[in-house]
N, C-alpha and C positions, 0 to 999 in steps of 0.2 A: 210484313214487319217494317216499322218505320226506320228510315235510314238515319245514321249518325252524320254529323257534319264537323269536319276539322278544317278551319279556315285560317290560313297563313296570310298575314298582312305585313308588308314592309312599309317604310315611311316615305321615302322620297326616291322612288326607283322608276326609271324610264322603261318603256316597253322594250327598247332595244338592248337593255342591259341584262340579257340572258343568253346562254349558249343556244338554247332552242329557238331563239329569235334571230339567229344568224350572227351573233357577236363572235368575231374570229379570235378574240383574246380571252375573254372571260370564261371561266370554267364553272358550270353550275350543274353537275351531273344529277343531283337528287331532284332539283326542280325540273330539269329536262326529262327525267323519268316520269314525272307527273304528266307532262305534256305528251309523252309517247303513249301513256296509258289513257289519256283523256282528250280534251279539246282545248286548243289554244286560240284565243280570240285576238286577232291582229289589229282590230280597230276598236279597242276599248278606250273610252274617254271618261275623264272625271266630270263631275258637275261643278266643281270649283277646285282650282289647283292649290288649295291651302288646306292645312291639316283639319282643324275643327269642323269647318263647314262640310268638307267632303266625307269625313268620318260620320258626321250626322246623316248625310245622304245614304251612306252605306248601311246604316242601321235602320233608318226610317223608310227608305225608298221614296223620299221626297227631296225636291231641290231646296237649296239653302234658304231662299227667300220665303219658303213656306214652313220649313221645319224650325226656322228661327235663328239658328246659328249662322248668321250671314257671313261671318269672318272670324279669324282668330281674335280672341278677346271677348267674344259673345258666346256664352255657354249654350249647349243644347238644352232646351227646356226639359225639366225632369218629368213632366207629364207626357213626353213624347211616346208614341206607340212604336216600339222597335221590334224587329224580327226576333231577337232573343226573348222578349217578353211574350210574344205570341207563341213561340215554341214552348216556353215554360207553361203557358196556360193549357197547352195540349199534351203535357206530360213529359217534356224534355227536361234534362238537367243541363243548365247553361253556365258557361264560365268564360271569363276573359283573363288571359295571362299576358302581361306585358304593358305596352303603352295604351292608354285610353285617350287622353286629350279631348274629352267631351266637355270638359270644363277648363277654366283657366289654370295654368300651371305656375305662373310667376306672379309676384306682387307688383311688378313694374306698372306704373300708371299708364292708362291708354294714351294714344296719340291724340285722340279726341276725348274731351271730358264727357262722361255719360250724362244723358238728359233724364234718365230715370235710374233708380237703384237696380243693381243687377238682380237682387233678390226678387224684384217685381216682374222680371221678364216672364211672359206667358206665351205659350204657343196659341196660335189663333184657333186651333181645333184639335180635339182629342179623339176624333172619330168615335163618338159615344156608343155607336152600335157595335164597335169592334172589341171592346174590353170592359170588364167590370172592376178591374183592379183599382185600388185607391192609391192616392199619392200622399205619403205620410211625411214628406220632407220638402223643405224649400231651401235646402242648404246648397249653395252654389260655390262653396269654398272647400269642397272635399278633395280636390286635386292640387290645391295650392302647395307649393314647396313649404311655405311657412306653417301650414296646417300639419304637415308631416313631421315638423320639428317637435311636436307634442307626442311623446311616446304612447299616449293613450288614444291617439287619433286613428280611426279606421273608417273606411267607406261604409255608408249606410246601405245595406243590402236588402232586397235586390237593387242593383245599380244599373239603371237603364235596361232592366230585364235580365241582367247577369246575376245568377244566384251565388256564384263564387267569383271573386276577383283577387288576383295577385298583381299589384300595381308596380310598374317599372316605367315611370314617366321621365320625359325629357330625352336627351340624346347623348351619344358617345359615352364617355366615362363620367358624365355629369348627371347621371340618372339618380332618381330618388324614389321614395315610396317603400313598399315592402322590400324592394331590392336593396336599398341603402341600409335598412335594418338588418337584413340577412348579411350584407357585407360587413357591417360593424360587429355582428355576432360571430360570424365564421372566419373572417379575415381582418381582424382589428388592426393589424400592422399596416395594411394598405388603405383602409377605409378613410383615413385622414389625408391621403396623398393622391386624391383624384381631382380632376378638373384642370382647367387651363393654368391656374396659378402653380400647379405642381407638375404640369406636363413638361417633358424635355424636348426641346426643338432639335430636329435633325438638321445639321449644317448642310446636308445635301439638298434640302428642300426649301423653297421660298414661299410656298403656298400659305396663305393665312389660315388660321383656325386648324392647323395640323400639328399634332405633337405625339410623341411616344407616351403612352399611358403606363402607369405603374402596375396596372392590372394585367394578369396573365389572361389567356383566352378562356380559362376555366373560372375566372373571377369576373369577367366582363359581362355586361347585361345580356348580350345575345345568348351566352351559354346558360345564364341563370334562367332566362325565359324558357329555353328548350328543356332544361332540367326540371323546372317546375311543371311544364306541360306533360312531360313523361310521368312525373310523380302523380299528377292529377289523373292521367289516363289509367295508371295502375290502380289507384285508389278507387276510381269509378268501376273498373272491371271487377275488383274484389268485393265491393259492397253493393253495387247497383248493376249487376251484369245484364239485367233484362230491361233496363231503362235507357231509351235513346238519349244521346247527348249532342250538344253543340258547343264546341270549344273553339274560341278565337285565340290564336297564338300570334301576338302582335309585337313585332320587333321595332325598336326605335331607329335602327339603322336601315339602309344607308342614309346618312344625313350628316350635315355639318354639325359640329366640328368633326374633322376626319381623324379618328384615333383607332384604326384597326389594331387589335392587340397581337402580341407575339409574332408568330410566323406570318400573319396576315398583313403586317405592315409592309413588308417588301416582297410579298408574293408576286406582285406585278411591278415591272420596271417602267417608270415614266417614258423612257426612250422607246419602249415597245408599243406605246399608245399612238394610234393614228389620230391626228387632229380632226375634229369635225370639219366638213367642207366649208362651213361658214365661220370658222374660228377667226379668220382675218376679215373683219367686217368691211363691206364696201362703202362707197361714198353716198349711196342712195338709201341707206337704212332709214326706217321711219324715225320721226322726231323723238320718240321716247327712248329709242335705242341710242341715238346720237347724244341725248342728254346724259345717259350713263357713261358713254365714252368720254364726253367732255368733263364730267365730274371726276373720272379717274385721272385724266390727263392733268387736271388742275390740282390733284392731290387731295380732293375732298371726299373720295369714296369711303364708305363705311365698311371696311373689310372684316371687322371682327363682330359684326352684328348679323342677325338673320335676314337683313335686307339684301336684295340682289345687287351685284356690282359687275362692272366690266373687268375682264381678266385678260392677262397676257398668255401667250402660247405655252410658256413653261409652267405657269400655274395650272393651266387646263390639263396638261399631261399629268402633272403630279396629282391633282385632285381626282382625275378619272382613275389613275392607278390605285390610289388609296380607297376610292369608292369600290373598285373591283374587289379589293381585299375585304372590305366590309361585307360585300355580297357573297363572296366565297365562304366567309365565316357563317353567314346565315344559311347558306346551302348545306354546309356540313351539319348544322344543328337541325335543319329540317330532316336530314337523313336520320338523326337520332330519334326524333319524334316519330317518324314513319316506321322505324324499326320497332319502337315500343308499341305502336298501334298494331303491328303484325303480331308481336309477342303476346298481346292481349287477346288475339283472335278477333279483333274488330275490323280489320282491314277490308274484309269482303263485304261489309255492309256500311262503309263510311265514304261519303262524298268528300273529297279533299279539294279545297279551293285555294288558289294562290293569286294574290293581287297586291296592289299598292294604293295608298291614298292619294298620291299625285306623283308627277315626275320631277325633273330638274333640267334646267337649261344646259348645264354641264358643258359649257363652251360654245353652244350654238350661238351664232352671231356675236361671239366674243363675250357672252354673258354667263354668269354663274348664279345658281340658286333659283328662286322662284319669285313671281310677281305678276302684275297685270300685263304681261307680254306673252300671248298665248301661242307660242310656237309649239310644234308637234311634240318635241322632247319633253315639254312640261305638262301638256294636257293629255297625252296618250300614255296608258299604263299597261303593265302585264296583267293578264287575266286568264287563268288556267282552271278548268273544271274537270276533275277526274272522278268518274262515277263507275264503280265496279259493275253496275247493272246496265250500263249503256250498251247498245248494240255493238258487236265486235267491229263492224264496218266503220263506226264513227271514231274509234280510238286512234289517236295519233293525228287527228285531223286539225286543220287550221281554218277557222271561219273568218270571213271578211265582212260580214254584216256589221253595221254600226251598233255598238252597245254602250251603255252608260252605267256609271256607278250605282244609280238607283235601280238597275236591273238585278243587282245581287240579291237583295232581300226578297224581291218578287220571285226569283228563281228558287231560292231556298224554300220559301213557303209552298210553292207549287210542288216541289219535289217531296215535301213532307205531307202533301195532301191537305194543306191548310189554306183556306180562302184568304186572299189578300184583302185587307180592310179598305173601305172607301177612303180615298185620300192618298193611298199609296200609288205612286205614279210610274213605277218601274214596270218592265215587261218581262215575263217569265221566258227564259231561254231554253228551258227543258220541260218536258211533261212529267207526270207523276211517276212514270216508269223509267225516266232517265234519258229518253230519246230527245234529240235536239229539236228545238223550234226556232224558226227565224225570228229575229227581233222585229222585223218589218218596220224598222226605223228609217225614215228618209233623212233624218238629221239628228244631231245631238245638240242640246242647249247647255252652254257653260256660262256660269255667272261668276263675277268677282266684285266684292265691295271691300276696298282697302280703308284702313284707318289713316294712312299717310297721304299727304298731298306732296307728290314728287313727280319725277319724270317730265317736268315742265308744266304740270297741271297746278292750278291754284287751289283746287279743292281735292279732297280725298278721291282717289281714282275709283271710278265705277265703269265696268266694261261688261258687255254681253257678247258672247261668241256663238256663232252657228258653224258647225262642222257637218258637211254633207259627204257623200261618197267621193266627191270630186273637188270640193272647194272649202276654204275657211274664210269666214267673214267676221270681223270684230268691230263693234261700235262702242264708242266712248261717250259717257254722259256729258263730258265737257269737251268742247272743240267741234269743229266742222269736218273733221277728217276721220278716217278709219283705216281698216286693213282688209284686203281682198287678195287671196292667193289661189292659184290653180294648182291643186296638189298632184295632178297627173303630170303636167309638163314642168312643174316647179316644186318638187317635193321638199326642197330645202327652204322654201318660202323666202326667196330673195327678190322677187319682183312684185311689189305692191301695186295692184291694178286698180286701186280705189279711184284714182283721179283720171284713169285712162278713158278717153272719150269712147273708144270702141267697146269698152266693157261696161258702160253705164246701164244698158238693158239687163245684163247679168247682175250687176250690183242691185238694181231695183228689184229683180226677181228674188235674190237672196234676202234682201231686206224684208220683203213680204213673207218669206219663209220664216225669218227670225220672229216677226210679229206673230205669225201663226203658232210657232213653238212656244212663245211666251203665253199665248192664250191657252194652248193645250196644257201647259203646266200651271195654270191658275188653280185656285182652290175649289174643291168640290165637296168639302166636308166641313160641317155636318150636312147631311141631306135635309131638305125641307120637311117639316112635320105637318104643315097645312098648306093650302093653296096660297093663303095670304094671312 
């Protein structure tokens, strides 16, 4: 019998923001239960610490430079071969409920003017031997907020392989899509009172992008997504009980703006939050960190935008407390969905996965949000795999082998007994019966291509990072410097060894490994059809 898949995805959640990961303050009993019944990966890394590119990797099993969505603002090509599309071809019913962000969400012009029309973006390869499905659309404006202002607008299905989609795009109480239409229909009195222009500032808080929302916890996007997921599971059970399913339940939280609703706003007190060890940056921080510190000191920091900024200790404690409230809200809703899964009798044959598309600096080195500064809190994410068919001895285990976001689709396909297509770069972490397999990774490759020229760089920032079992090395396209940290003796990444003479042999060895990783993740599709 083919297993079902229920995949929970959060938006900007660090690996250490879970009770089962040792967090002493945050309470996540339902997610912790998944870890107790399954396997938690302690060294899971993103392929890009930004939404669209890493979500593309989680769907295609390919790094961003190959699947085409190199950064936010560059949609994932519609002809991409995704694991939902492959599952659908082999009889699965597939659905996405919540945040997608595989295409652009806002009409804001890019920081860089495009050199070609967005509609002409094409993926370099479709793996022609893997699928026969046709591409009927070239519409790359399906997720735009402005498109959803048209009451007749809907996504063109299947959407990247998802046969059903209930869209809830963006973040906090500013979400739109099917969610905003539901809110207008079911709760018209509050539908016009969402967003920062209607948010009520709490005088006890100084953190930017934090406000009391007019929404109750039952009107908030997190509850809507869980409720819609439960309804989808019940409908599937009633009408297609013998068809395997794959449901992605994708929460826009935790993410700035910080607007946890109702009881979740003050569930955690800022005074109870222990500051990160590096919250008070030292005098030897790398140049790009110092640039952000100096920007804040000069009053030029962009505190109300998605761009990273230097933060003070009070802001850090407040933001972490509000983030914990968002995560506890998600945890409660995951409990709802899991109860519905059991009520439908599908729990015993459903692989449940929990992960996030990237982390958050969350006060590390005095910084907030995300960007091309690849400290562990940003690039390491939670990854839990709970399989009812796994051997009893593996349940509740913690794995330390290096894994990557691109391993998610490869693992799902292997578990479903579907061969991964040529061009999929991930490694299966489980066999067809649910028994664990080592990733056998010596390193993880992380890419980032920014639109912005900042952090002291004259051109848009491009960085490549290598993470091994013991070290992290980052190389920037501009400049003659980089970063090198020993994660064993310096887990907080405070001593940059890049220019240390004694560590030059190590640096050269890691640079070679980085080049080898780039070569390993180069294109292999399509296969040659003739010798020449």
